[in-house]
KEKE-3310 file (N, C-alpha, C; in steps of 0.2 Angstrom, whole numbers, plus 5000, padded with zeros to 4 digits):
npx = (5031:5046:5061:5077:5092:5096:5105:5103:5112:5119:5127:5125:5117:5101:5090:5075:5058:5041:5035:5031:5039:5057:5069:5086:5103:5115:5125:5138:5132:5121:5124:5122:5108:5106:5114:5106:5094:5098:5100:5088:5076:5067:5072:5084:5079:5072:5081:5097:5106:5122:5125:5133:5130:5140:5144:5155:5152:5140:5145:5154:5146:5136:5145:5154:5151:5137:5138:5148:5140:5132:5142:5147:5136:5127:5119:5105:5104:5095:5092:5079:5070:5060:5049:5061:5070:5080:5073:5075:5082:5082:5082:5086:5091:5102:5099:5101:5096:5083:5078:5076:5079:5070:5074:5072:5071:5066:5067:5063:5055:5047:5038:5022:5018:5016:5027:5037:5030:5027:5040:5044:5036:5040:5053:5051:5044:5054:5063:5056:5054:5066:5076:5072:5066:5058:5053:5051:5058:5052:5057:5056:5058:5049:5034:5037:5026:5024:5032:5027:5014:5016:5022:5010:5002:5008:5005:5012:5013:5011:5021:5024:5031:5048:5058:5070:5079:5083:5097:5102:5113:5120:5110:5098:5083:5065:5057:5047:5042:5039:5032:5032:5027:5031:5019:5009:4996:4998:4993:4983:4980:4972:4960:4965:4960:4952:4950:4936:4930:4918:4904:4893:4879:4886:4899:4915:4922:4938:4953:4965:4980:4998:4999:4990:4994:4998:4986:4979:4988:4985:4971:4971:4978:4970:4960:4947:4947:4958:4952:4941:4946:4955:4966:4975:4992:5000:5009:5003:5012:5019:5025:5017:5006:5009:5012:4999:4993:5000:4995:4982:4984:4990:4978:4970:4979:4978:4965:4955:4948:4942:4946:4941:4946:4937:4931:4927:4924:4937:4946:4953:4957:4944:4941:4941:4933:4928:4925:4926:4931:4924:4913:4909:4894:4887:4890:4898:4908:4907:4918:4925:4932:4933:4939:4942:4938:4927:4917:4900:4894:4887:4895:4901:4890:4883:4893:4893:4880:4883:4893:4887:4876:4884:4891:4880:4875:4886:4895:4886:4881:4871:4870:4875:4886:4890:4899:4900:4907:4896:4895:4899:4891:4890:4896:4887:4876:4879:4879:4866:4859:4860:4851:4854:4850:4851:4856:4861:4872:4889:4897:4911:4917:4923:4938:4945:4953:4954:4953:4943:4927:4909:4901:4891:4881:4877:4866:4861:4850:4851:4838:4831:4838:4836:4822:4821:4828)
npy = (4862:4855:4850:4848:4840:4848:4852:4860:4869:4885:4889:4881:4879:4874:4864:4869:4865:4866:4857:4864:4876:4878:4881:4884:4882:4895:4896:4894:4889:4896:4908:4913:4915:4925:4935:4938:4943:4954:4963:4967:4980:4984:4977:4984:4997:4996:4990:4988:4984:4984:4995:4997:4979:4965:4948:4943:4950:4943:4930:4932:4936:4925:4915:4918:4930:4927:4914:4917:4924:4914:4907:4916:4918:4929:4932:4923:4916:4911:4903:4904:4892:4888:4877:4871:4881:4895:4907:4918:4928:4926:4931:4931:4943:4942:4949:4947:4943:4937:4944:4949:4954:4953:4950:4951:4947:4945:4935:4940:4931:4924:4932:4936:4923:4918:4912:4919:4923:4910:4905:4914:4911:4899:4902:4911:4903:4893:4902:4907:4895:4887:4895:4902:4915:4930:4943:4949:4960:4971:4980:4993:5003:5018:5017:5005:4995:4982:4974:4978:4973:4959:4958:4962:4951:4941:4944:4955:4970:4986:4998:5012:5026:5030:5044:5048:5036:5024:5019:5020:5018:5030:5039:5044:5037:5038:5026:5012:5003:4988:4975:4958:4947:4932:4925:4931:4930:4923:4930:4943:4958:4968:4974:4975:4985:4985:4993:4994:4993:5004:5007:5017:5029:5035:5036:5031:5024:5022:5015:5026:5031:5033:5040:5049:5060:5073:5079:5080:5089:5100:5102:5104:5115:5125:5140:5139:5127:5128:5138:5132:5120:5122:5116:5111:5111:5126:5135:5121:5107:5095:5085:5086:5080:5067:5063:5064:5053:5042:5043:5038:5025:5021:5023:5012:5001:5003:5000:5010:5017:5021:5028:5034:5038:5049:5046:5048:5043:5045:5042:5051:5059:5067:5071:5066:5054:5047:5036:5037:5037:5026:5017:5001:4994:5005:5019:5030:5043:5053:5061:5073:5080:5091:5092:5107:5104:5097:5103:5110:5100:5090:5080:5076:5075:5064:5055:5055:5049:5036:5032:5033:5023:5012:5012:5010:4998:4989:4991:4991:5001:5011:5024:5038:5052:5069:5084:5101:5118:5131:5142:5136:5133:5125:5113:5109:5108:5096:5086:5087:5083:5070:5066:5069:5076:5091:5093:5101:5115:5117:5128:5138:5126:5122:5122:5134:5143:5157:5155:5150:5144:5142:5126:5116:5102:5086:5072:5055:5042:5024:5018:5028:5030:5018:5019:5030:5026)
npz = (5039:5033:5039:5034:5038:5050:5063:5074:5078:5078:5068:5057:5042:5038:5027:5021:5018:5011:5002:4991:4989:4992:5004:5003:5009:5006:4991:4979:4968:4966:4961:4948:4947:4957:4951:4940:4946:4952:4941:4938:4937:4947:4958:4960:4962:4975:4984:4992:4983:4975:4961:4946:4946:4946:4939:4947:4959:4963:4964:4975:4985:4986:4988:4999:5007:5012:5018:5028:5036:5042:5048:5058:5065:5063:5052:5045:5031:5016:5001:4990:4982:4968:4959:4955:4951:4954:4965:4973:4987:5005:5022:5040:5051:5064:5079:5092:5109:5106:5095:5078:5061:5046:5029:5012:4994:4977:4963:4946:4940:4949:4954:4959:4960:4973:4979:4986:4998:5003:5006:5015:5026:5029:5033:5044:5053:5056:5062:5074:5080:5080:5083:5093:5093:5097:5093:5076:5065:5052:5038:5025:5010:5009:4999:4993:4989:4986:4994:5006:5006:5006:5019:5026:5023:5030:5043:5049:5059:5054:5060:5058:5049:5047:5046:5034:5036:5030:5022:5005:4993:4995:4998:5010:5014:5017:5028:5030:5045:5053:5064:5070:5081:5091:5095:5088:5076:5060:5049:5040:5049:5047:5035:5018:5006:4989:4973:4966:4949:4944:4934:4925:4921:4911:4915:4920:4934:4941:4947:4954:4946:4943:4930:4931:4937:4931:4927:4939:4946:4938:4941:4955:4956:4952:4953:4960:4965:4974:4982:4989:4995:5007:5013:5004:4997:4992:4980:4970:4967:4955:4962:4973:4968:4965:4978:4984:4976:4981:4994:4992:4989:5001:5009:5005:5009:5023:5025:5026:5017:5000:4985:4969:4952:4942:4926:4908:4892:4886:4896:4903:4918:4927:4940:4957:4968:4983:4997:5015:5033:5038:5047:5050:5045:5050:5045:5033:5025:5010:4999:4987:4973:4958:4942:4932:4918:4919:4925:4926:4918:4925:4929:4942:4949:4944:4947:4961:4963:4958:4967:4980:4978:4978:4990:4999:4995:4994:5005:5015:5024:5035:5034:5025:5024:5019:5016:5014:5011:5016:5007:4995:4983:4971:4975:4985:4977:4970:4981:4985:4973:4973:4983:4996:5012:5021:5037:5046:5052:5054:5063:5057:5052:5040:5031:5022:5009:5013:5027:5040:5037:5038:5038:5029:5033:5028:5026:5021:5022:5021:5019:5014:5002:4995:4993:4985:4974)
capx = (5037:5050:5068:5082:5099:5097:5107:5101:5118:5118:5132:5123:5111:5097:5086:5068:5053:5034:5033:5030:5045:5062:5074:5092:5109:5118:5131:5140:5128:5115:5126:5119:5101:5107:5116:5100:5090:5101:5100:5081:5075:5063:5077:5089:5075:5070:5086:5103:5111:5126:5124:5132:5131:5143:5144:5159:5149:5136:5149:5157:5140:5134:5150:5158:5147:5132:5141:5151:5135:5130:5148:5147:5129:5125:5113:5104:5102:5093:5090:5072:5069:5053:5049:5067:5073:5081:5068:5077:5086:5079:5086:5084:5098:5101:5100:5102:5090:5077:5076:5079:5076:5069:5075:5070:5071:5064:5069:5057:5051:5043:5033:5015:5016:5015:5032:5040:5026:5028:5047:5045:5032:5045:5059:5048:5042:5060:5066:5053:5054:5072:5081:5069:5065:5052:5051:5055:5057:5052:5058:5056:5058:5042:5032:5038:5020:5024:5035:5022:5008:5019:5022:5003:4999:5011:5003:5016:5009:5015:5021:5024:5036:5054:5060:5077:5082:5086:5102:5102:5117:5122:5104:5094:5076:5060:5056:5042:5044:5033:5034:5029:5029:5030:5012:5005:4993:5001:4987:4982:4977:4967:4959:4968:4955:4954:4946:4932:4928:4911:4902:4886:4878:4890:4905:4919:4926:4943:4959:4970:4987:5004:4998:4985:4997:4998:4979:4978:4991:4981:4965:4972:4981:4965:4958:4941:4949:4962:4948:4937:4950:4961:4972:4980:4998:4999:5007:5002:5017:5018:5027:5011:5001:5012:5011:4992:4992:5003:4991:4976:4986:4990:4971:4969:4983:4976:4958:4952:4944:4943:4946:4941:4947:4931:4933:4922:4926:4944:4949:4956:4954:4939:4940:4941:4928:4929:4922:4931:4928:4920:4911:4906:4887:4884:4890:4904:4907:4909:4921:4926:4934:4932:4944:4939:4935:4921:4912:4894:4891:4884:4899:4902:4883:4883:4898:4890:4875:4886:4896:4882:4873:4889:4892:4874:4874:4891:4897:4880:4881:4864:4869:4880:4887:4894:4899:4903:4906:4890:4895:4901:4884:4891:4897:4881:4871:4881:4877:4858:4857:4860:4846:4856:4847:4855:4854:4864:4878:4894:4900:4918:4919:4927:4945:4945:4959:4954:4953:4938:4920:4903:4901:4884:4881:4871:4866:4856:4849:4850:4831:4829:4841:4832:4815:4823:4829)
capy = (4863:4849:4853:4843:4841:4854:4849:4865:4873:4891:4890:4876:4881:4868:4865:4869:4864:4864:4853:4868:4879:4875:4886:4880:4886:4899:4893:4897:4886:4900:4915:4916:4918:4931:4940:4940:4946:4961:4967:4969:4987:4984:4975:4990:5003:4995:4987:4992:4981:4989:4996:4991:4973:4960:4941:4942:4952:4938:4924:4934:4936:4919:4910:4921:4934:4924:4908:4920:4926:4908:4905:4920:4918:4935:4932:4916:4917:4905:4904:4902:4888:4887:4874:4869:4886:4900:4912:4924:4927:4929:4930:4934:4946:4940:4955:4945:4944:4935:4949:4948:4958:4949:4954:4947:4950:4940:4935:4942:4925:4921:4937:4934:4915:4916:4908:4922:4922:4903:4905:4918:4908:4894:4906:4914:4897:4891:4907:4907:4888:4884:4900:4905:4922:4933:4948:4950:4967:4971:4987:4993:5010:5020:5016:4998:4992:4974:4971:4979:4968:4952:4958:4962:4944:4937:4946:4960:4976:4992:5003:5019:5028:5033:5048:5048:5031:5018:5021:5017:5021:5037:5043:5042:5037:5037:5019:5009:4998:4983:4970:4952:4943:4925:4923:4934:4926:4924:4932:4950:4960:4973:4973:4979:4986:4986:4998:4991:4997:5006:5010:5019:5036:5038:5037:5025:5026:5017:5017:5032:5029:5038:5043:5055:5066:5080:5082:5081:5095:5105:5103:5106:5122:5130:5145:5137:5121:5130:5142:5128:5115:5126:5112:5110:5115:5132:5132:5114:5104:5088:5081:5085:5076:5060:5062:5062:5047:5037:5043:5034:5018:5020:5022:5005:4997:5003:4998:5016:5020:5019:5033:5033:5043:5049:5047:5047:5039:5045:5040:5057:5060:5073:5072:5060:5054:5042:5035:5036:5037:5020:5013:4996:4993:5011:5025:5032:5049:5053:5067:5073:5087:5091:5095:5112:5102:5093:5108:5112:5095:5085:5074:5074:5073:5057:5051:5055:5044:5029:5030:5032:5017:5007:5011:5007:4991:4984:4992:4989:5006:5013:5031:5041:5059:5073:5090:5107:5125:5134:5146:5133:5131:5120:5107:5108:5105:5089:5082:5087:5080:5063:5065:5070:5081:5095:5092:5106:5119:5117:5135:5138:5119:5121:5125:5137:5147:5163:5154:5146:5145:5138:5120:5113:5095:5082:5064:5051:5035:5018:5017:5034:5029:5013:5022:5035:5022)
capz = (5037:5034:5040:5032:5040:5054:5070:5079:5079:5075:5062:5052:5038:5036:5021:5023:5012:5012:4997:4985:4989:4997:5006:5003:5011:5000:4989:4972:4963:4964:4959:4941:4948:4961:4947:4936:4951:4954:4936:4938:4939:4953:4963:4960:4965:4982:4988:4992:4979:4971:4954:4943:4949:4941:4941:4952:4965:4965:4967:4981:4990:4988:4990:5004:5012:5016:5022:5033:5041:5046:5053:5063:5068:5062:5048:5043:5024:5012:4994:4988:4976:4966:4953:4953:4949:4959:4966:4977:4994:5011:5028:5047:5053:5071:5083:5099:5114:5103:5090:5072:5056:5040:5023:5006:4988:4973:4956:4943:4937:4954:4957:4958:4961:4980:4982:4992:5004:5006:5008:5021:5031:5032:5037:5051:5057:5058:5066:5080:5083:5081:5085:5099:5092:5100:5088:5070:5062:5044:5035:5018:5008:5009:4993:4991:4991:4985:5000:5012:5005:5008:5026:5028:5023:5035:5050:5052:5061:5052:5066:5056:5045:5050:5041:5032:5040:5027:5017:4999:4988:4996:5000:5016:5012:5022:5028:5034:5050:5056:5069:5070:5088:5091:5096:5083:5070:5054:5044:5040:5055:5045:5028:5012:5001:4982:4970:4961:4943:4943:4927:4924:4920:4906:4918:4922:4940:4941:4952:4952:4944:4942:4924:4932:4941:4928:4928:4947:4947:4935:4945:4962:4956:4949:4958:4963:4969:4979:4987:4994:4998:5009:5015:4998:4996:4987:4974:4970:4962:4952:4968:4978:4965:4967:4986:4984:4973:4986:5000:4990:4990:5009:5012:5004:5013:5030:5026:5029:5012:4993:4980:4962:4947:4938:4919:4903:4886:4884:4902:4906:4925:4928:4947:4961:4973:4987:5004:5021:5039:5038:5053:5047:5047:5052:5041:5030:5022:5003:4997:4980:4969:4951:4937:4928:4912:4920:4928:4922:4914:4929:4930:4949:4952:4942:4951:4967:4963:4958:4973:4985:4977:4979:4998:5002:4993:4995:5012:5020:5029:5036:5034:5022:5025:5014:5019:5009:5014:5015:5001:4990:4980:4966:4978:4988:4972:4969:4986:4985:4967:4975:4988:5003:5016:5025:5044:5051:5050:5059:5062:5055:5051:5034:5030:5015:5008:5017:5034:5041:5035:5040:5034:5028:5035:5024:5026:5018:5025:5016:5017:5009:4995:4992:4991:4980:4967)
cpx = (5042:5057:5073:5089:5100:5099:5106:5107:5118:5122:5130:5117:5107:5094:5079:5063:5046:5031:5032:5037:5050:5067:5081:5098:5112:5124:5132:5135:5122:5117:5123:5112:5102:5109:5110:5095:5092:5102:5093:5080:5072:5068:5082:5085:5074:5075:5092:5108:5115:5124:5130:5133:5134:5142:5149:5156:5144:5140:5152:5151:5138:5139:5154:5154:5142:5134:5144:5146:5132:5136:5148:5141:5126:5118:5112:5100:5100:5092:5083:5072:5062:5053:5056:5072:5075:5076:5069:5081:5081:5083:5083:5091:5097:5104:5102:5096:5083:5074:5080:5076:5075:5070:5074:5070:5069:5066:5062:5052:5046:5038:5026:5013:5015:5021:5036:5036:5027:5035:5047:5041:5037:5050:5056:5047:5049:5063:5063:5054:5061:5078:5078:5068:5058:5049:5055:5053:5057:5053:5058:5055:5050:5040:5033:5031:5020:5027:5030:5016:5010:5019:5015:5000:5002:5009:5007:5011:5014:5015:5021:5030:5042:5057:5068:5081:5085:5091:5102:5107:5118:5116:5101:5086:5071:5059:5050:5045:5038:5036:5029:5031:5027:5023:5007:5002:4997:4996:4986:4978:4972:4966:4963:4963:4957:4949:4942:4930:4920:4910:4895:4885:4883:4897:4909:4923:4931:4948:4963:4977:4992:5002:4993:4988:4997:4991:4977:4981:4987:4975:4966:4976:4976:4962:4952:4943:4953:4958:4945:4941:4956:4967:4977:4986:4997:5006:5007:5007:5015:5020:5021:5006:5003:5011:5003:4990:4994:4998:4985:4978:4987:4983:4969:4972:4981:4969:4954:4947:4946:4942:4946:4943:4940:4933:4927:4926:4934:4949:4953:4953:4950:4938:4941:4935:4929:4925:4928:4927:4922:4919:4907:4899:4884:4884:4897:4903:4910:4912:4923:4929:4934:4937:4939:4935:4928:4915:4906:4891:4888:4888:4900:4895:4882:4887:4896:4885:4878:4889:4892:4878:4878:4890:4886:4874:4879:4894:4892:4879:4873:4864:4876:4880:4891:4894:4902:4902:4899:4889:4897:4895:4885:4892:4891:4876:4873:4878:4869:4855:4856:4855:4848:4852:4851:4852:4857:4869:4883:4898:4908:4921:4923:4933:4945:4951:4959:4954:4948:4931:4915:4903:4894:4885:4875:4872:4861:4856:4849:4843:4829:4832:4837:4825:4816:4824:4823)
cpy = (4857:4852:4847:4845:4847:4851:4854:4869:4879:4892:4885:4878:4874:4869:4864:4868:4863:4860:4857:4872:4876:4881:4882:4885:4889:4895:4896:4894:4891:4907:4917:4919:4924:4937:4943:4945:4954:4965:4970:4976:4988:4982:4981:4996:5002:4992:4990:4988:4986:4989:5000:4985:4967:4953:4940:4945:4946:4932:4926:4934:4929:4914:4912:4924:4930:4918:4911:4922:4920:4907:4909:4921:4925:4936:4925:4917:4911:4908:4901:4898:4886:4883:4872:4874:4891:4905:4918:4923:4930:4927:4933:4936:4945:4947:4954:4946:4942:4940:4947:4952:4953:4954:4949:4951:4944:4941:4937:4936:4922:4926:4935:4927:4914:4913:4912:4922:4915:4902:4908:4915:4902:4897:4908:4908:4894:4895:4907:4900:4886:4889:4904:4913:4924:4938:4948:4957:4967:4979:4987:5001:5012:5020:5009:4994:4984:4971:4972:4974:4961:4952:4958:4955:4940:4939:4952:4966:4982:4997:5010:5020:5032:5037:5048:5043:5026:5021:5017:5021:5028:5042:5040:5043:5036:5029:5017:5004:4994:4978:4964:4948:4936:4922:4927:4929:4928:4925:4940:4952:4966:4972:4977:4979:4986:4991:4995:4995:4998:5010:5011:5026:5039:5039:5030:5027:5020:5019:5022:5029:5035:5042:5049:5061:5073:5083:5084:5088:5101:5107:5106:5113:5127:5134:5142:5131:5123:5134:5137:5122:5118:5122:5110:5114:5121:5135:5124:5111:5097:5083:5080:5080:5069:5058:5060:5055:5041:5037:5039:5027:5016:5019:5015:5000:4997:5002:5004:5019:5019:5026:5032:5039:5043:5050:5046:5042:5039:5043:5045:5058:5067:5075:5066:5060:5047:5042:5034:5037:5032:5017:5007:4994:4999:5016:5026:5039:5049:5060:5067:5080:5086:5095:5101:5109:5099:5097:5109:5106:5089:5079:5072:5072:5066:5052:5050:5049:5037:5027:5029:5025:5011:5006:5008:5000:4987:4985:4990:4995:5008:5021:5034:5049:5062:5080:5095:5113:5128:5138:5143:5129:5126:5113:5105:5105:5098:5084:5082:5083:5072:5061:5066:5076:5085:5094:5097:5110:5119:5124:5135:5131:5118:5125:5127:5141:5153:5162:5149:5148:5140:5132:5117:5105:5092:5075:5061:5044:5030:5017:5022:5033:5024:5015:5026:5031:5019)
cpz = (5038:5034:5039:5034:5045:5061:5075:5081:5075:5068:5056:5048:5036:5029:5023:5017:5015:5007:4990:4984:4994:4998:5007:5006:5005:4998:4982:4967:4961:4962:4953:4943:4952:4956:4942:4940:4951:4947:4935:4941:4946:4959:4965:4964:4972:4986:4988:4988:4975:4964:4951:4947:4945:4944:4947:4959:4967:4968:4974:4987:4992:4991:4997:5009:5016:5020:5028:5039:5045:5051:5059:5067:5068:5058:5045:5036:5021:5005:4993:4982:4974:4959:4950:4951:4955:4959:4970:4983:4999:5017:5034:5049:5061:5075:5090:5103:5111:5098:5084:5067:5050:5034:5017:5000:4983:4966:4952:4941:4943:4957:4955:4958:4968:4983:4987:4998:5008:5009:5015:5027:5034:5036:5044:5056:5060:5063:5073:5084:5085:5083:5091:5099:5095:5096:5082:5067:5055:5043:5028:5016:5007:5001:4990:4993:4990:4991:5006:5012:5007:5016:5029:5028:5028:5042:5053:5054:5058:5058:5064:5051:5048:5045:5040:5036:5036:5021:5011:4994:4989:4998:5006:5014:5018:5022:5032:5039:5052:5060:5068:5077:5087:5091:5092:5078:5064:5048:5045:5046:5053:5038:5023:5007:4994:4979:4965:4955:4944:4937:4927:4923:4915:4909:4919:4928:4941:4946:4949:4951:4943:4936:4925:4935:4938:4929:4935:4948:4944:4939:4952:4962:4954:4955:4963:4968:4975:4985:4992:4997:5001:5012:5010:4998:4991:4986:4975:4965:4960:4958:4972:4975:4966:4974:4987:4982:4978:4992:4998:4991:4998:5012:5011:5008:5021:5031:5028:5023:5005:4989:4973:4958:4943:4931:4915:4898:4885:4890:4905:4913:4925:4935:4951:4966:4977:4994:5009:5027:5040:5045:5051:5050:5049:5047:5038:5027:5015:5002:4990:4978:4962:4947:4933:4922:4913:4923:4923:4918:4918:4930:4937:4952:4950:4946:4958:4968:4963:4964:4979:4984:4979:4987:5001:5001:4995:5002:5017:5025:5029:5034:5030:5023:5020:5017:5013:5013:5012:5009:4995:4986:4975:4970:4982:4983:4970:4974:4986:4979:4969:4980:4995:5006:5020:5032:5049:5048:5055:5058:5062:5055:5045:5034:5023:5015:5012:5024:5035:5039:5038:5035:5034:5029:5031:5026:5022:5021:5020:5014:5012:5002:4991:4989:4985:4973:4965)
residu = (MET:THR:VAL:LEU:GLY:ASP:ASP:ARG:GLN:PRO:ALA:THR:ALA:PRO:THR:LEU:THR:ASP:GLY:VAL:VAL:THR:LEU:ARG:PRO:PRO:SER:LEU:ALA:PHE:ALA:ARG:GLY:SER:TYR:GLU:GLN:CYS:GLN:ASP:PRO:LEU:SER:GLN:ARG:TRP:THR:ARG:VAL:PRO:VAL:PRO:TYR:SER:MET:ALA:ASP:ALA:GLU:SER:TYR:LEU:GLY:GLU:VAL:LEU:PRO:ARG:GLY:TRP:ALA:GLU:ASP:ARG:GLU:TRP:SER:PHE:VAL:LEU:GLU:HIS:GLU:GLY:ARG:TYR:GLY:GLY:LEU:MET:SER:LEU:ARG:ASN:GLU:GLY:ASP:GLY:LEU:ALA:GLU:VAL:ALA:TYR:GLY:SER:HIS:PRO:THR:VAL:ARG:GLY:THR:GLY:ALA:VAL:GLU:ARG:GLY:LEU:ARG:LEU:LEU:LEU:GLU:TRP:GLY:PHE:ALA:GLU:ARG:ASP:LEU:HIS:THR:VAL:LEU:TRP:ARG:ALA:ASN:ARG:GLY:ASN:TRP:ALA:SER:ARG:LYS:VAL:ALA:TRP:ARG:LEU:GLY:PHE:THR:VAL:GLU:GLY:THR:VAL:ARG:SER:TRP:LEU:ALA:GLN:ARG:GLY:GLU:LEU:ARG:ASP:GLY:TRP:VAL:GLY:THR:LEU:LEU:ARG:ASP:ASP:PRO:ARG:GLU:PRO:ARG:THR:PRO:TRP:LEU:SER:VAL:PRO:LEU:LEU:GLU:GLY:GLU:GLY:LEU:ARG:LEU:ARG:ALA:ILE:GLY:ALA:GLY:ASP:ALA:GLU:ARG:ILE:GLN:GLN:ALA:CYS:SER:GLU:GLU:ARG:THR:GLN:ARG:TRP:LEU:GLY:GLN:LEU:PRO:SER:PRO:TYR:SER:LEU:ASP:ASP:ALA:HIS:THR:TYR:ILE:GLU:SER:ARG:THR:GLN:GLN:LEU:ALA:GLU:GLY:THR:GLY:VAL:THR:TRP:ALA:VAL:THR:GLU:GLY:ASP:ASP:ALA:ILE:LEU:GLY:THR:ILE:GLY:TRP:PHE:ASP:TRP:GLN:PRO:GLY:VAL:GLN:CYS:GLU:ILE:GLY:TYR:TRP:THR:HIS:PRO:ASP:ALA:ARG:GLY:ARG:GLY:VAL:MET:SER:ARG:ALA:MET:ARG:LEU:VAL:THR:GLY:HIS:VAL:VAL:GLY:GLU:LEU:GLY:VAL:ARG:ARG:VAL:THR:ALA:TYR:ALA:ALA:VAL:ASP:ASN:THR:ALA:SER:ARG:HIS:VAL:ILE:GLU:SER:ALA:GLY:PHE:ARG:GLN:PHE:GLY:VAL:GLU:ARG:LEU:GLY:ALA:ASN:VAL:ARG:GLU:GLY:ARG:ALA:ASP:LEU:ALA:LEU:TYR:ASP:LEU:LEU:ALA:ASP:GLU:TRP:SER:SER:ARG:ARG)
# end
C-alpha cells in the first residue's frame, strides 16, 4: 500500500493506492459517479440510499456529509477509483476503543473486476495500521451474497444473523454480522463451494435458481412428499420455496454441502439431490426428493448414481451414507439401485408427517463403488 499525503491526523483524508486501484478523499468531483451508482437497482435493493436519489443528493453527500465525517473523526470515507473512473464508496465508521464498522458500495461498471476487494484491502490495512483498529465489523442485509462473498475473501468470520436489525427505508430487515480482527489472516477461513454441472444417464444436474421456486412449491406440497418429509412446512408456500433456495446458497457459503436441481431436456426441475455432513477424506451423506412428474421413470435412481460417482471421485470420501424411512419403499429402491447396502435400522429415527418412524440405514464404500463400476 502506498499512502500519499497522510500526516496521521484523524481529520485528514489520505490517498491510498496499490497501483491498480486508488482510494481518494471524497469531493464534489465524484458526485456524478455517486449519482449513477444510486440509480442502480442492486444499490437500491441492498443499501439505505434514499429512493428517489437526485444529483443534489449526491453533491450534498460527496461535498458536505462525507467531508464532515472526516472533520468530526466519525467516519473515514474514500472514493474508489479504478482505471481512472469512479468505482464506488467505502468507509470505516469510527466506533471508538479500536472498533470500526466497514461499509461499501460499488458502481455497476466495476463489479466482477476485483476492484472492490482491492480497495477494501487498502482500507482495512490503513485502518489497522494508521488508526490502530483492533476489530472491524461487517454487516449486510440477509441475502446480499455479493457483499458476503467479498467479506469472506477478506477473512471476515460471519458470526450469525440478527433478526429485524438493519433499518432500510422504513423497514427492519434481518442482517448478517461478521468480524475481522487485526491479527486475523486476510483470506477465507472456510471453503465457499460451487455447484459443478453434472451430465450423464440422460440427466443434467445444475445449480438451483429462483426460477425453480414454483415447481419446488408444487413438489413439496404434494401428499407423498409431505408424508415422508415431515419437517416440511404445511401448507408449503412459495415463500417457503424461496427460503429453501436461499438455504442452498447458505450451504455453499458455509462449505457444508452441495445441492443440485435434477433436470432433463427441458430444464424443468424434477427434484433435488445433494451431499452434506461431509467429513473430508472419510464420508458424506446423500439426500434427495422427487417432483411427482419424475416418479416411476428412474429419474432419481439415475441422479443417485451420478452424485455417488461424483462424491467418491471428487470429494475422495471412503464411505457414502443414505437413509430412508423403512416403509418408504420408493426411496429405498433409489438407494439400493446405486449399490448401497443396508447396515441397520434406527428405531424412530425418521421424522414423518404422522410423527416418528423407523429409519433404514444404508452405506456404500468407495472400493465397492469402484468394483461395481
